[in-house]
LUMGU-733844 format. One line per field, with one value per residue (C-alpha): x, y, z; residue in three letters; residue number from 1. Coordinates in pm, 1 decimal. Layout:
residues N
xx [X,...]
yy [Y,...]
zz [Z,...]
residuo [ALA,...]
num [NUM,...]
end
This chain:
residues 287
xx [5578.7,5418.1,5422.2,5304.6,5025.9,5088.3,5367.1,5334.1,5340.6,5643.8,5825.7,5762.1,5881.2,6202.9,6260.8,6258.1,6023.1,5750.6,5904.9,6240.5,6086.1,5895.2,6222.1,6394.5,6109.5,6121.8,6497.2,6464.6,6194.1,6409.0,6719.7,6515.1,6310.3,5989.4,5689.0,5676.5,5368.4,5051.6,4814.5,4453.5,4164.2,4290.6,4644.8,4953.7,4936.5,5212.5,5242.0,5328.1,5697.1,5668.4,5514.3,5806.8,6053.3,5884.9,6052.0,6402.1,6362.7,6260.0,6567.4,6783.8,6621.9,6675.5,7038.0,7091.9,6937.0,7162.4,7468.8,7355.0,7292.8,7632.6,7803.9,7605.0,7711.2,8075.2,8015.6,8183.5,8179.9,7944.4,7871.0,7643.7,7269.4,7000.6,6650.4,6371.5,5999.9,5718.9,5364.8,5317.7,5244.4,5531.3,5774.4,5702.4,5629.7,5854.4,6115.3,6253.3,6332.7,6479.9,6711.1,6833.9,6966.8,7122.2,7313.1,7478.1,7652.4,7710.1,7728.7,7845.5,7508.9,7236.1,6871.9,6604.4,6255.8,5983.7,5643.7,5405.2,5075.4,5111.7,5417.8,5707.7,5876.0,6176.6,6295.0,6332.6,6533.7,6271.9,6389.6,6660.2,6454.7,6079.8,5863.4,5548.5,5205.4,5150.7,5382.0,5544.4,5435.0,5767.1,5952.2,6282.9,6269.5,6419.8,6147.1,6119.5,5802.1,5879.0,5547.5,5201.8,5057.7,4727.1,4470.8,4164.9,3880.5,3928.7,3730.1,3824.0,3696.4,3526.9,3332.1,3249.9,3118.2,2885.8,2775.8,2862.3,3034.3,2877.0,2813.9,2842.4,2923.8,2561.9,2555.4,2848.3,2604.8,2460.6,2793.9,2989.8,3315.2,3658.6,3767.2,4040.0,3987.5,4169.5,3963.5,4154.8,4500.9,4615.5,4584.0,4205.6,4178.5,3933.6,3714.4,3767.3,3599.2,3339.9,3231.2,3195.9,3030.0,2897.2,3022.3,2719.5,2831.0,3183.5,3196.0,3573.3,3814.5,4192.4,4451.3,4704.7,4683.2,4813.2,4539.8,4277.1,4428.0,4393.2,4025.1,3963.2,4126.7,3913.2,3598.0,3470.7,3390.7,3524.0,3815.6,4082.8,4434.8,4745.9,4711.8,5077.1,5019.7,4670.1,4724.1,4979.3,4731.7,4529.3,4275.7,4162.2,3939.7,3955.0,3619.1,3505.4,3858.6,3728.8,3520.3,3677.7,4035.5,4243.9,4569.9,4821.1,5140.6,5463.7,5736.6,6087.3,6190.0,6498.7,6645.0,6879.1,7158.4,7146.4,7228.0,7585.0,7607.5,7753.6,7542.9,7217.6,7292.1,7367.6,7048.7,6835.2,6971.6,6927.1,6563.0,6485.3,6623.5,6437.1,6105.8,6116.3,6196.2,5898.8,5649.4,5441.9,5441.7,5332.8,5063.8,4919.7,5001.9,5192.8,5209.1]
yy [2611.3,2582.8,2205.7,2199.2,2453.7,2660.0,2843.8,2633.8,2303.3,2415.5,2519.4,2176.5,2006.6,2211.4,2175.0,2547.2,2777.8,2968.3,3311.6,3193.0,3077.6,3406.4,3601.5,3385.2,3438.2,3814.3,3822.5,3621.2,3858.2,4156.7,4019.3,3937.1,4259.1,4068.2,3949.8,3566.2,3511.1,3712.1,3660.0,3545.6,3418.2,3065.5,3144.1,3228.9,3201.3,3217.3,3526.9,3505.5,3556.4,3281.4,3042.7,3107.0,2994.2,2661.8,2448.5,2596.6,2541.2,2178.3,2129.2,2270.8,2030.9,1732.9,1833.8,1866.2,1522.9,1371.2,1517.1,1384.7,1038.0,1036.4,1127.0,859.8,613.1,673.5,548.7,211.4,191.2,-46.3,227.4,525.0,598.7,415.7,562.7,304.6,370.5,118.2,105.8,87.6,-283.8,-395.9,-141.6,-236.1,-605.7,-725.3,-469.4,-374.1,-736.2,-805.8,-505.6,-611.7,-930.1,-724.0,-504.1,-806.4,-838.5,-466.6,-277.2,42.2,91.1,289.5,322.2,585.6,438.3,652.5,507.5,629.3,491.8,675.6,652.7,890.2,1045.8,823.8,1038.0,1330.6,1114.4,1120.7,763.3,530.8,211.1,148.0,-150.5,-66.3,-218.6,-205.1,-153.7,192.0,409.1,585.3,396.9,544.8,342.1,-5.3,-227.9,-596.4,-786.0,-982.1,-1133.4,-1040.0,-899.3,-1062.3,-888.5,-1045.9,-960.0,-1018.0,-979.4,-1016.7,-1311.6,-1060.9,-926.2,-1276.2,-1382.2,-1079.1,-1067.6,-1403.2,-1464.5,-1394.2,-1717.6,-1553.1,-1218.2,-1115.5,-1128.6,-885.5,-595.6,-695.0,-638.9,-337.8,-250.0,-87.6,111.2,323.0,699.3,788.7,601.0,369.6,507.5,184.0,-17.5,-37.5,-145.3,133.8,38.0,-330.6,-293.9,-31.8,-232.0,-562.5,-435.9,-92.7,252.9,307.8,20.1,155.6,270.5,328.4,464.4,506.4,617.7,344.6,-33.2,-60.3,184.6,-32.6,-342.0,-191.6,-117.5,-472.1,-617.4,-391.8,-536.7,-241.1,-460.6,-647.7,-491.5,-557.5,-657.7,-805.3,-1176.4,-1229.7,-991.2,-1087.5,-1464.9,-1446.2,-1298.5,-1564.6,-1301.4,-1255.7,-1470.6,-1473.8,-1382.7,-1552.4,-1651.5,-1805.2,-1501.2,-1185.1,-1132.1,-862.2,-930.1,-652.0,-698.8,-628.0,-440.8,-347.3,-17.4,201.5,451.4,279.2,530.3,436.1,73.7,193.8,277.1,-19.4,29.6,76.5,-210.5,-441.5,-336.1,-369.3,-714.8,-827.3,-706.5,-872.8,-1201.7,-1172.9,-1066.0,-1358.0,-1592.3,-1446.1,-1485.2,-1752.6,-1552.9,-1224.9,-1404.8,-1525.4,-1890.6,-1931.9,-1751.5]
zz [-4315.5,-4656.6,-4612.4,-4249.2,-4291.3,-3978.1,-3796.8,-3482.9,-3676.6,-3877.0,-3556.4,-3402.9,-3720.4,-3719.8,-3347.8,-3275.0,-3090.9,-3273.0,-3191.0,-3323.1,-3650.0,-3683.2,-3646.0,-3904.6,-4155.8,-4089.2,-4141.3,-4466.1,-4595.4,-4504.0,-4677.2,-4993.1,-4971.7,-5041.1,-4842.1,-4842.3,-4620.8,-4546.6,-4263.4,-4331.9,-4120.9,-4200.5,-4085.4,-4293.9,-4675.2,-4930.4,-5139.7,-5506.4,-5418.0,-5155.5,-5407.0,-5643.2,-5373.8,-5298.3,-5561.6,-5514.0,-5139.3,-5198.0,-5418.1,-5142.6,-4886.7,-5116.5,-5165.5,-4790.2,-4735.1,-5004.9,-4832.4,-4495.2,-4640.9,-4813.4,-4488.0,-4303.4,-4566.5,-4486.8,-4129.0,-4093.6,-3712.2,-3530.6,-3280.3,-3250.7,-3251.4,-3455.9,-3463.0,-3510.5,-3538.2,-3481.8,-3353.8,-2977.7,-2937.6,-3160.0,-3009.5,-2647.6,-2669.7,-2950.3,-3057.4,-2718.5,-2608.1,-2954.8,-2934.9,-2589.4,-2755.3,-3036.8,-2791.6,-2647.0,-2984.4,-3044.9,-2713.5,-2889.7,-3063.9,-2887.0,-2985.0,-2998.8,-3035.6,-3194.4,-3111.5,-3378.1,-3506.7,-3836.5,-4059.1,-4008.1,-4313.1,-4379.8,-4668.7,-4434.2,-4190.3,-3912.4,-3845.9,-3979.5,-3973.6,-3957.6,-3881.8,-4068.2,-4098.3,-4473.1,-4767.2,-4786.1,-5081.8,-5151.7,-5423.4,-5302.1,-4978.6,-4929.3,-4792.9,-4713.5,-4627.5,-4312.4,-4207.6,-4083.0,-3762.3,-3678.6,-3454.7,-3302.8,-3062.9,-2692.5,-2373.6,-2006.7,-1811.2,-1582.6,-1880.0,-2011.9,-1666.7,-1665.2,-2030.3,-2189.1,-2520.9,-2862.0,-3053.4,-3398.2,-3557.9,-3551.4,-3171.3,-3142.0,-3175.8,-2837.3,-2662.4,-2538.8,-2708.3,-2659.6,-2966.6,-3114.5,-3108.7,-3430.9,-3686.1,-3915.4,-3832.6,-3676.9,-3999.9,-3971.7,-3607.6,-3530.7,-3824.3,-3739.6,-3400.7,-3501.4,-3802.6,-3617.7,-3302.2,-3402.2,-3299.2,-3075.4,-2853.2,-2798.2,-2438.2,-2409.5,-2668.4,-2639.8,-2891.0,-2803.8,-2807.6,-2449.4,-2345.5,-2508.8,-2355.0,-2008.0,-2077.2,-2201.6,-1895.2,-1676.5,-1826.3,-2032.6,-2331.3,-2632.0,-2818.5,-3081.9,-2987.5,-3144.8,-3088.2,-2990.0,-2697.8,-2586.3,-2615.8,-2333.2,-2091.5,-1901.7,-1796.5,-2160.5,-2377.6,-2763.4,-2914.4,-3235.4,-3349.5,-3672.1,-3774.7,-3628.6,-3741.7,-3905.5,-4087.5,-4159.4,-4357.0,-4169.6,-4358.4,-4252.1,-4414.2,-4444.5,-4689.4,-4937.8,-4860.5,-4494.6,-4570.9,-4625.8,-4256.6,-4070.6,-3755.3,-3951.2,-4185.9,-3890.6,-3710.6,-4024.3,-4106.6,-3743.6,-3731.2,-4061.6,-3932.0,-3603.5,-3759.8,-4001.7,-3711.6,-3524.3,-3806.7,-3628.7,-3304.1,-3464.5,-3661.1,-3329.0,-3398.3,-3070.7,-2739.9]
residuo [MET,ALA,ARG,ASP,GLY,SER,LEU,SER,ALA,ALA,ALA,ARG,ASP,LEU,GLY,VAL,SER,GLN,PRO,THR,LEU,SER,ARG,ARG,ILE,ALA,ALA,LEU,GLU,GLU,SER,LEU,ALA,VAL,GLU,LEU,PHE,ARG,ARG,SER,PRO,GLN,GLY,LEU,GLU,LEU,THR,GLU,ALA,GLY,GLU,ALA,LEU,ILE,GLU,PRO,ALA,ARG,GLU,MET,GLU,ARG,GLY,ALA,GLN,SER,VAL,GLU,LEU,ALA,MET,THR,GLY,ARG,ASP,ARG,ALA,LEU,ALA,GLY,LEU,VAL,ARG,ILE,THR,ALA,THR,ASP,GLY,ILE,ALA,VAL,GLU,TRP,LEU,THR,PRO,ALA,LEU,ALA,LYS,PHE,ARG,GLU,ARG,TYR,PRO,GLY,ILE,ALA,PHE,GLU,ILE,ILE,ILE,ARG,LEU,ASN,ALA,VAL,ASP,MET,LEU,ARG,ARG,GLU,ALA,ASP,ILE,ALA,ILE,ARG,LEU,GLY,ARG,PRO,ARG,GLN,ALA,GLU,LEU,THR,ALA,ARG,ARG,VAL,GLY,GLU,LEU,VAL,LEU,GLY,LEU,TYR,ALA,SER,ARG,VAL,TYR,VAL,ASP,ALA,HIS,GLY,LEU,PRO,ARG,ASN,ALA,GLY,GLU,LEU,ALA,ASP,HIS,LEU,ALA,VAL,GLY,PHE,ASP,GLU,GLY,ASP,LEU,TYR,THR,GLY,THR,GLY,GLY,PHE,VAL,ASP,GLN,LEU,ILE,GLY,PRO,ALA,ARG,VAL,VAL,TYR,ARG,ALA,ASN,THR,MET,PRO,GLY,GLN,LEU,ALA,ALA,ILE,ARG,ALA,GLY,PHE,GLY,ILE,GLY,GLY,GLN,ALA,CYS,PHE,ILE,ALA,ASN,ARG,ASP,PRO,SER,LEU,VAL,ARG,VAL,LEU,PRO,GLU,GLU,ALA,GLU,LEU,ARG,ALA,GLU,LEU,TRP,LEU,VAL,THR,HIS,PRO,GLY,LEU,ARG,ARG,SER,ALA,ARG,ILE,ARG,ALA,THR,TYR,ASP,PHE,LEU,ALA,GLU,GLU,LEU,ILE,ALA,SER,ARG,ALA,LEU,LEU,ALA,GLY,GLU,MET,SER]
num [1,2,3,4,5,6,7,8,9,10,11,12,13,14,15,16,17,18,19,20,21,22,23,24,25,26,27,28,29,30,31,32,33,34,35,36,37,38,39,40,41,42,43,44,45,46,47,48,49,50,51,52,53,54,55,56,57,58,59,60,61,62,63,64,65,66,67,68,69,70,71,72,73,74,75,76,77,78,79,80,81,82,83,84,85,86,87,88,89,90,91,92,93,94,95,96,97,98,99,100,101,102,103,104,105,106,107,108,109,110,111,112,113,114,115,116,117,118,119,120,121,122,123,124,125,126,127,128,129,130,131,132,133,134,135,136,137,138,139,140,141,142,143,144,145,146,147,148,149,150,151,152,153,154,155,156,157,158,159,160,161,162,163,164,165,166,167,168,169,170,171,172,173,174,175,176,177,178,179,180,181,182,183,184,185,186,187,188,189,190,191,192,193,194,195,196,197,198,199,200,201,202,203,204,205,206,207,208,209,210,211,212,213,214,215,216,217,218,219,220,221,222,223,224,225,226,227,228,229,230,231,232,233,234,235,236,237,238,239,240,241,242,243,244,245,246,247,248,249,250,251,252,253,254,255,256,257,258,259,260,261,262,263,264,265,266,267,268,269,270,271,272,273,274,275,276,277,278,279,280,281,282,283,284,285,286,287]
end
């Protein structure tokens, strides 16, 4: 709760209800005979006794994670669950078809796909493998650069028939736009569109790339999309391909301890191979 900042957020993080977490905190305070949290207008705050427990609690969490990783590392069976996280466009349009091919080799492995625009905490085992846009910051993680994802600007043919195409970047300000509603969370895509066209011209925002794609197809305006997805759609037109482009590095990430798990190692190695083979596709060089 000290990390999450609120009782409700901590409950969600732990996978329990807020009343259950409240009871557990009360029981801990009673057993220790100290007050760990006090209520304030901003929510719950740590007392001095609570602050003193933060580092020992973190040590306990790290120890528990090490035990879990060690046990996972003993797994030699090519069977069981692998949890993979990726952004929406990659997860839906690239990862899912790739994993279908993988399961033909290893039918005993099942998958849980976590579609997230921001990075999950790999060190806390929120996922076993991640396909990330941008290099991970935690030095403890095993990461491999496997290519680039290229995004461009697109408009529907319906929109182009009604409004025409800009001839240069300066004319983008005269057009309507489809944007992302969480700023630069998606590796700068929100800023990419807002900067090129201007936030005042954004008439439709969505917090997923498929949501934006639907708006672009419907003719709301010009928006950013992964080229490997949008290039396959004959109803879309690329806008200023030589001037308006965003490149994001693609990284395949796991925890080094998890590589000792046969099913995770097999999945990681397969995805690395497939991502490298798909470099031209994900860079928008082929449809």
